N, C-alpha and C positions, 0 to 999 in steps of 0.2 A: 596546262599548268594551273589555270584558273579553276577548272573543274576539280583538279586534285586538291587544291587548297580549300575549296568549298566543302568537299567530302571530309577533309581532315577536321574542319571546324564543326561540321555536323557530328562527326564521331566524338569529338572532345565534349561537345555539349551533351550528347547522349550519355557518355560515360559519367559526366558530372551529375546528371539527373538521376541515374539509377545506382549511384554509389550506395552499397548496402549499409544499413544501420547496425550498430552493435547492441546486442541484447544480452544482459546477464541474468541468469536464472538461479535462484536459491532453491534448495531441495531438502528433503529429509533423507538422512543417510542410514536408516535402519533396514534398507533393502539393498538395491544394486547401485544407487547413486553414491558418489564419492565427495560431493561438495557443491561448489559453484561452477556453473557451465557458461561458456561464452558462445553466443550464436550470432550469425549474420542474417539480417532480415532484409528482404527485397521490398522496399516500400512502394514500388511500382506495381508489383504483381501479388504482394501479400504472401510471400513464401519464405520459410526459413531455409537458408541456403547451406548452412554448415553448423556444426555443433562440436565443441570439444571441452574437455575438463580444463577449467581455468585455475582452480585452487582446491586442494584437498582440505576439507574442514568439516567438523562435526555439525550436522543439521543446521546449515545457514538458512533459517526459515524466513528471514527478512533482511533486505539490503537497502542501503542508501548511498548515493553518490553526491559529492559536493559540487557546487556550481562551476568550479574551475575544472572539473572532470579529471583531477589528478589523484583523488583518494576515493576508495570504496570501503564502506563499513558494513560488517555482517555480524548479526547475532549468532551465537551458538546456543540453540535452544536445548539446554540440558540443565542438570542440577548437580553436576559432579566436577565443576571446574575448581572452585575454591570455596570452602565452607558452605557447601550445599547450594552454590549459585551457578548461573550460566556465565557466558562470556560475550565480549564484543571484540572483534578483531579488525584492525586497520590494515588495508592493502594499498600499496602505492600502485598507480596506474600509469603505464607508459606504453604508447602504441597499442592501447586497448588490452595490454597484458597485465596480470596481477602479480604483485610481489608482496608476500606477507611481511608486515613490519612489526606489529605490536598487538598484544592481547591483554585485556584487563577484565577483571571480574565485573559482572553486571550488577552485583550486590543484591541479587535476588534470583530465585529459581525460575527456569524456563522463560528467558527473555524471548519475546515474540514480535517486537516491533522496534524499529530504530529510525530516528529522523534528525535532521540538522536544522539549526536555527537559520533565519533568513540571512544573517551575516556569515554563517558558516563557522562561527567561533565557538559554538556550543553543540552538544549532541545529547539527545534524550533517548533513553531506552526503557521500554515497559516490560516489567517482569510479571508474567501471568501468575504463576504459582506463588511467587514472592509477595504479590499484592502491593507492589511499590513501583516507582519510576525513579531512575537516577539521571542526573544531569552532569555531564563532563565538559571540561574545557578542551578545546581543540587547538593544538599548537600549530605553528606555521609549517612544521614538518608532518602534520597530519596525525600525530600521536595524541592519545587521550590522557588527560590528567584529572585526578579527582577520585570520586565524584565531589563536585562542589555543593551538591544538594541531593537529598533523597526524600521524595514525597512518599511517606509511609501511610498506606490506607488501612492498615490493620487496626488502628485506633479510632477510626471514624465511626464505625457502626459495629457494636458488639453482637448484633444478631445475624450479621451476614459475613460471608467470607469474601474478601476483596480479590479481584482478578484484573489487574491492570492489563489492558489489551492493546492500547495505542496511546502514544504520547507525541504531541505535535504542536508546533507554534501556530497560533491563530492570532493575527494582528500582533499585539505586543505581549500576549500572554501565552502560557503553556496550558494546553488542554489535555486531560487524560480521560480516555474512555475506560470505565471500570465495569466490566460485565457482572461481577458479583454484587456490586453496590447499586446497580441499575442507575448509574449516574455518569455525567461528564463533570469533571472537577477542573476548575480554572485556577491557575496559579500565576501570580505576578512574576514577570521575568526579572526579578531582583533577588539575589541570593538570601538577603536578610528576611525576605517575605515569603519564602517558599515552604516554610514549615506548615502553614495552614492554607487551605484553599480560600481564594477571595470570593469565589462564587461556585455554586453547585447547581447544575442543570439536572433536575430529576426526571427520569424516564419512568414509564409504567412499571409496576411490580412484575418481576420476572421477564422483563424485556431483554435484558442482556446486551447492552450497547457494546459493540465490537470495534467498528471503525467509523470515521466521520470525514467529511470533506466540506468545502465551502465554495461559493461562487467566487469569481476573481476579486470582486470588491469586498468580500467578507461579510456582506450584509446578511446573507442567508447561509445557514449551517444545516447539513444533512447528516443524520446519524442512522447507521444500519444496525438493527438489533438482532443478534444471533438467535436468541431463545424463542421469541414470539414472531419471528419472520416479518419484521415491519421496518418502515423507514419513518423517522421522526424529523419534522422540519422546524427549524428555529429561525426567528427573525431578530436582528439586532436593532434596538431603538437608539434614540439620539444620545443616550447616556452610555452606549456601548454594551448594554445588557441584552442577552438573548432570551427570548421567550418562545414557548412551544406554540406553533400555530396549526400544525397538521400531523396526523399519523395515518399511514397507509400500509396495507398488507403487501408483501412482495410475492405472495403465492396466488395461483389461480384458484378461483372460487370452488372448483370441483376437485382440487387436489386433496387426497385423503391420507397420504403417507406422512412420514416424519421428515422434517427439513430444518436446516439451520443456515441462517445468512452468514456471509463471510466478508465480502469486500464491497466498496462503493466508490464511484468516480463520477465527476462531472465532466462533460465534454469540453474541449478547449474553448468553444464559443459560449459556454454556460447555458446552452439551450436544452441539453438532455442530461438525464441522470441515469446511471446504470448500477445495478446491484447483483451480486451472485447468490444463488440459492443452492446449498448443498443438501441433496435429497431429492428435491424437485429437479435438480440439475439443470437450472436455467440461468440465463441472464435476463433480469427484468428491466424494462425500459420505460422511463417516465419522461414527459416533456416538462420543462420548467417555465412557468409564467414569468416573463422578464420583469414585470412590475411587482407582483406580489410574492414571488418565490415559491408559490404553491406548485405541487406536482400533479400531473394527470397521466394516467396509464396509457402508454402507446402499445405495449404488447410484451411478449417474452420470446426468447429463442433458446432452444435446447442447446446445451454446450457440447454435444457430441462426445461426451465423456462422463466421468463419475467423480463427484465431490469437488466442484470448482472452488478453489481458494482465491488467491489473489488473481486479478486480471488487470490489464492495462491497455490504454490507447497508444498507438505509436505516435511519434512526434508530428506526423502529417495529419493525424486525426482521421485518416481514411480506413484504418483497420483497428480491430479490437482483438486482443490475444488473451486466452484463458488458460490458467494452470490447473489441470484436473489431477488432483492428488491420487485418487484411488485407481483411475484408469491409465495412469502413467503416460499422459499425453498433453501436449500444448495444442490447442485448437485456434485457428485463425478465422476471423470473420471480417467481411467487408462491411463498412458502415455506409448507410445512405445519409449523406450530410444534411439533407433537407428534412427527412422523416425520422432519422435516428434509428431506423431499423437495422437489423443485422442479417447477413447472408453467409452461411458457412462456406469456406473455401477449401481448407486442408488441415492436416494435423501433422505433428512431429512427435515422435515417441521419446520419452525420457522418464526415468524412474522417479516418482514422487516429486514432481515440480510443485512449488508452493509460492514462489515470488518471482515476479517479472519486472525488470528495471531496464529501460533503455538508456544508453549513454548519450 
């Protein structure tokens, strides 16, 4: 009897430890994919256990989930929803299943990024071809109203074509990476002050800032530049202003082909920085100096695929997953938590995956 009880307790503990994580995958739907896919990920062994279509929707190229995990938001990266714009769709989540609730215009063509404010009461969407970003109010029912503000970059520089690629809250402000303007533009999180940027972080000419991230305390900000394949490091001073302190190439010195950066993430412990190279088809790995925020090259790992877009670290931090758009696969790597290096484990086939979000 005692032995039986002990075995039951061990089995219960084992089952709890290996409970799979839910992963939602956004795709482009101009081939075989039909929308958003739901997968189960084994965080003990680094394997995708199952995959099924969760929602039929046009090209959900970027996804965001609220902190309460009851709503998922997806852009529809198109220009034919309403008056030449794309769309943002709200899904209710219950038992990890998606139910479509509400769709609104993104107020610009080809929305490519969506994020929620720290409170979850606002949502920002970046419109790539529209050259603007829209801010929506989020109701208690998850539905979007507004937009309450549109940050239009078409009037900022008459010599360049704006391409808003990411909009996200940093500290108390909203930052927008504009690939066409070679700049990050900061806006106050106050509706009356969103018409004009409060600060502009200028990147090198033709750098093409695409995505950005920060350390947990927000002191250091890292921008990955699509067009010149580099990462720019910014440090925040006592007045809350970021200044450029370092620029590093993401490519190997002997690489001769054409390559474009895509995504960037800091490890959960803020010790390592990762970036994806489309063309070189690698994840580049940097160590972060905990005092200065400066980065030093650790190495790079081939993605076992073609055209790595978004990638993500699983909640345990033990694995890194890459969405390879052109080779139609998601590849899984084990992370060395001390060294930051990656070891390829396996792949999962899916048509044109471009965004990975764990629940």
